[in-house]
Structures are given as structure tokens and as C-alpha cells.
C-alpha positions as CSV (number, residue, x, y, z in Angstrom):
1,X,47.7,-15.6,10.3
2,X,45.3,-13.7,12.5
3,X,46.2,-13.5,16.2
4,X,43.8,-14.4,19.0
5,X,43.5,-10.8,20.0
6,X,42.8,-9.8,16.4
7,X,40.1,-12.5,16.2
8,X,38.5,-11.2,19.4
9,X,38.5,-7.7,18.1
10,X,37.0,-8.7,14.8
11,X,34.3,-10.8,16.6
12,X,33.5,-7.8,18.8
13,X,33.1,-5.5,15.8
14,X,30.7,-8.0,14.2
15,X,28.6,-8.2,17.3
16,X,28.4,-4.4,17.5
17,X,27.3,-4.2,13.9
18,X,24.6,-6.9,14.4
19,X,23.3,-5.0,17.5
20,X,23.2,-1.6,15.7
21,X,21.6,-2.7,12.4
22,X,18.1,-3.5,13.8
23,X,17.7,0.0,15.3
24,X,17.7,1.6,11.8
25,X,14.6,-0.3,10.9
26,X,12.5,0.4,14.1
27,X,10.8,3.5,12.6
28,X,9.7,4.2,9.1
29,X,11.1,7.8,8.9
30,X,14.4,8.9,10.5
31,X,14.2,10.8,13.8
32,X,14.2,14.6,13.6
33,X,17.3,16.6,14.8
34,X,15.4,19.7,15.6
35,X,12.1,20.8,17.2
36,X,10.4,21.0,13.8
37,X,11.1,21.4,10.1
38,X,8.0,22.8,8.3
39,X,8.3,21.7,4.7
40,X,9.2,24.1,2.0
41,X,7.1,22.5,-0.7
42,X,8.3,25.1,-3.3
43,X,11.9,24.2,-3.0
44,X,13.7,22.8,-6.0
45,X,16.0,20.7,-3.9
46,X,15.4,17.0,-3.9
47,X,16.0,15.2,-0.6
48,X,14.5,12.4,1.4
49,X,11.8,14.7,2.7
50,X,11.7,18.4,2.2
51,X,13.9,21.3,3.1
52,X,12.8,23.4,6.1
53,X,11.2,26.8,5.9
54,X,13.3,29.4,7.7
55,X,12.2,29.7,11.3
56,X,11.4,33.3,10.8
57,X,8.7,32.3,8.3
58,X,7.1,29.6,10.4
59,X,3.7,30.5,12.0
60,X,1.1,28.8,14.2
61,X,-0.8,28.0,11.0
62,X,1.9,25.6,10.0
63,X,1.0,23.2,12.8
64,X,-2.7,22.9,12.3
65,X,-4.7,21.2,9.5
66,X,-8.5,21.0,8.9
67,X,-8.4,19.0,5.7
68,X,-9.9,15.9,7.3
69,X,-13.1,17.7,8.4
70,X,-14.9,17.5,5.1
71,X,-16.6,14.3,3.8
72,X,-14.9,13.0,0.7
73,X,-16.8,12.6,-2.7
74,X,-17.4,8.9,-3.1
75,X,-18.9,9.2,-6.6
76,X,-16.4,7.0,-8.4
77,X,-15.9,3.4,-9.5
78,X,-14.9,2.2,-6.0
79,X,-17.4,4.2,-4.0
80,X,-14.8,5.5,-1.7
81,X,-12.6,8.5,-1.2
82,X,-9.2,8.9,0.6
83,X,-8.4,12.4,1.9
84,X,-4.8,12.6,2.7
85,X,-3.2,14.4,5.6
86,X,0.4,13.7,4.7
87,X,3.3,16.2,4.4
88,X,2.2,17.3,0.9
89,X,-1.1,18.6,2.4
90,X,0.2,19.4,5.9
91,X,3.8,20.6,5.6
92,X,4.2,20.8,9.4
93,X,4.5,17.0,9.4
94,X,7.9,17.2,7.7
95,X,10.5,15.0,9.5
96,X,8.1,14.0,12.2
97,X,7.4,10.5,10.9
98,X,3.5,10.7,11.2
99,X,0.5,11.4,9.0
100,X,-3.2,10.6,8.9
101,X,-5.9,9.9,6.2
102,X,-9.7,10.1,6.2
103,X,-11.5,7.4,4.2
104,X,-15.1,7.9,3.3
105,X,-17.3,5.1,1.9
106,X,-20.7,5.1,0.1
107,X,-22.9,2.1,0.9
108,X,-21.1,-0.9,-0.5
109,X,-18.0,1.3,-1.1
110,X,-14.5,-0.3,-1.3
111,X,-11.1,1.1,-0.5
112,X,-9.5,-1.3,-3.0
113,X,-6.6,-3.6,-2.3
114,X,-3.5,-1.5,-1.8
115,X,-0.3,-1.3,0.3
116,X,1.7,1.4,1.9
117,X,5.4,0.8,1.1
118,X,6.8,3.1,3.8
119,X,4.5,2.7,6.8
120,X,2.4,0.6,9.1
121,X,-1.2,1.8,9.3
122,X,-3.5,1.9,12.3
123,X,-7.0,3.1,12.1
124,X,-10.3,3.5,13.8
125,X,-13.8,3.3,12.4
126,X,-15.7,6.5,13.1
127,X,-19.0,5.8,11.4
128,X,-20.6,2.7,9.9
129,X,-19.5,-0.9,9.6
130,X,-16.4,-2.0,7.7
131,X,-14.9,-5.3,6.7
132,X,-11.1,-4.8,7.1
133,X,-8.7,-7.3,5.8
134,X,-5.1,-7.9,4.9
135,X,-3.0,-10.7,3.3
136,X,0.3,-11.8,4.8
137,X,3.4,-12.8,2.8
138,X,2.5,-16.4,3.6
139,X,-0.8,-15.7,1.6
140,X,-2.9,-15.9,4.8
141,X,-6.0,-13.7,4.8
142,X,-6.9,-11.9,8.1
143,X,-10.1,-10.0,8.5
144,X,-12.8,-8.7,10.8
145,X,-16.0,-6.6,10.6
146,X,-15.6,-3.5,12.7
147,X,-18.0,-0.9,13.9
148,X,-17.6,2.7,15.2
149,X,-14.9,3.0,17.8
150,X,-13.1,-0.2,16.9
151,X,-9.5,-0.1,15.8
152,X,-7.3,-2.0,13.3
153,X,-3.6,-2.3,12.4
154,X,-2.1,-3.2,9.0
155,X,1.6,-4.2,9.1
156,X,3.9,-2.2,6.8
157,X,3.8,-3.1,3.1
158,X,1.0,-5.7,3.2
159,X,-1.9,-5.6,0.8
160,X,-5.1,-4.7,2.5
161,X,-8.6,-3.2,1.9
162,X,-11.7,-1.9,3.7
163,X,-15.3,-2.6,2.4
164,X,-18.4,-0.9,3.7
165,X,-20.7,-3.8,4.7
166,X,-23.2,-1.6,6.6
167,X,-26.5,-0.2,5.3
168,X,-25.4,3.5,5.2
169,X,-22.3,5.6,4.7
170,X,-19.1,4.9,6.6
171,X,-15.8,6.6,7.3
172,X,-12.6,5.8,9.1
173,X,-9.4,7.7,10.2
174,X,-6.1,6.0,9.6
175,X,-2.7,7.0,11.0
176,X,0.8,6.1,9.6
177,X,4.3,6.1,11.0
178,X,5.5,8.1,8.0
179,X,5.1,11.6,6.8
180,X,4.5,10.2,3.3
181,X,3.5,6.5,3.4
182,X,2.7,6.1,-0.3
183,X,0.0,3.9,-1.7
184,X,0.2,1.1,-4.3
185,X,-3.4,0.6,-5.4
186,X,-3.4,-3.0,-6.9
187,X,-6.1,-2.7,-9.6
188,X,-4.8,0.7,-10.8
189,X,-1.2,-0.5,-10.8
190,X,-2.0,-3.6,-12.8
191,X,-4.7,-2.3,-15.2
192,X,-4.1,1.5,-15.5
193,X,-0.4,2.0,-15.3
194,X,1.5,4.4,-17.7
195,X,2.8,2.9,-19.9
196,X,0.5,-0.1,-19.7
197,X,1.7,-3.5,-18.5
198,X,1.8,-5.8,-21.6
199,X,-1.3,-8.0,-21.9
200,X,1.0,-11.0,-22.3
201,X,2.1,-10.5,-18.7
202,X,-1.4,-10.1,-17.3
203,X,-3.0,-13.0,-19.3
204,X,-0.3,-15.4,-18.0
205,X,-0.4,-14.0,-14.4
206,X,-4.2,-14.4,-14.2
207,X,-4.5,-17.4,-16.5
208,X,-7.2,-15.7,-18.7
209,X,-7.5,-14.6,-22.3
210,X,-6.7,-11.2,-23.9
211,X,-10.4,-10.1,-24.0
212,X,-10.7,-10.5,-20.3
213,X,-7.7,-8.2,-19.6
214,X,-8.9,-5.7,-22.2
215,X,-12.4,-5.6,-20.6
216,X,-10.8,-5.0,-17.2
217,X,-8.5,-2.2,-18.5
218,X,-11.5,-0.5,-20.2
219,X,-13.1,-0.1,-16.7
220,X,-10.2,2.1,-15.7
221,X,-10.0,4.1,-18.9
222,X,-6.9,2.3,-20.1
């Protein structure tokens, strides 16, 4: 038999746990415990993030990155190019919970439907006119056409896209609350995975015949 004092203590413990649990999900990456931790990308150690370079080896160069200056090559099937500014390209971001991408679009170019499993995305159109849209878990489609200077946000993990609906080129800058947000690109995941998803799965999922799936796979070299 549990005493009333024991019941009160148990209830208090449960309340404390319920109050603490939400705080672990407020940010995508854990908070840093030091001023910085420039990633040692050559380390053989596997951790959630990268080991730090020794402070004696850190220089000013580690905290600056010019990789988003250059326009990306959009000569591809989608007519778009994502240039990443994550921890793999910019080791100074390690443990800081942030990163940025540049996305360039040819006329009519599409950043195809994709999701970021580890981050919320916010972005701003720098040039051109983009249709930006995402789909909620309730299967509701939200979208708007944006022009230079306008901003968007994509909730974490939701499938989204950007389509150039202007007459010329376009580009946008996107920011993430993760040093390595990841990207699940829907058409590539489904039709160009290694090893390939069995046709029987795809024909049933899309309610089409084998030749349709094979035709789509051929577009991605699969």
C-alpha cells in the first residue's frame, strides 16, 4: 500500500518530468557547452556532430565562409541548384545549431519536393519570383508567390518545394536551426534509391502500371 506522502512525491516527480521533457525538443541541435567547436572533419570518431579542433589550431578563417557567393549551375533535370553552407562545408558551424543554403533557379526551375528531417527552414527571396509551398501532415497545401525581399518559413520535417514562376532567373537564401539539416528529396528517394524500391511497392502506391514506374525511373538514371 502506498502512503499519501509517497503518492504526493510520485505525483510531484511525474509533474517535474512532464515539465522538463518539452525543453529537449525546443531546438533542433543541442546547446553548445563552449564558445565554439570548429569541426575536425578528418576525425575518425563518430559522434552526433564532429569533434573539435584543438583551440591552438583554430584561426579566424574558420569563422568565415564565402561559398554562397557564386551562382549555382542549374543545368540539370530540375533547373535548380542548392549550394549548402552546412557544417560539412563550413566547419565553424559545428555545435552552433545553424546553417544556410543558397538555391539558384533557371527560368521555370524547381527545387523539387523535399523535407529537412532535422530542421525548420526560413528563407528570403533575393532575386526573381518563386512559388513556395508545403504540405501539412493533415494533407493541406499552403503556398504563396513571393518576390525579392519576401520571406517564408517551412515547419520542420514537412514536404515543400520552390518553383521559379518569373520570367528570368531567381535565387533564395534559406536558414536552418541545425548545423546539418539533411534533405529527403522525394523523387530521388522514390525513383533513384540504392538499392531500388521494388516496382511492386511503387505501382501499388501510385496506382499505375509497371511501365509508368520504369519510365519515371529512367528519367533519373535508375
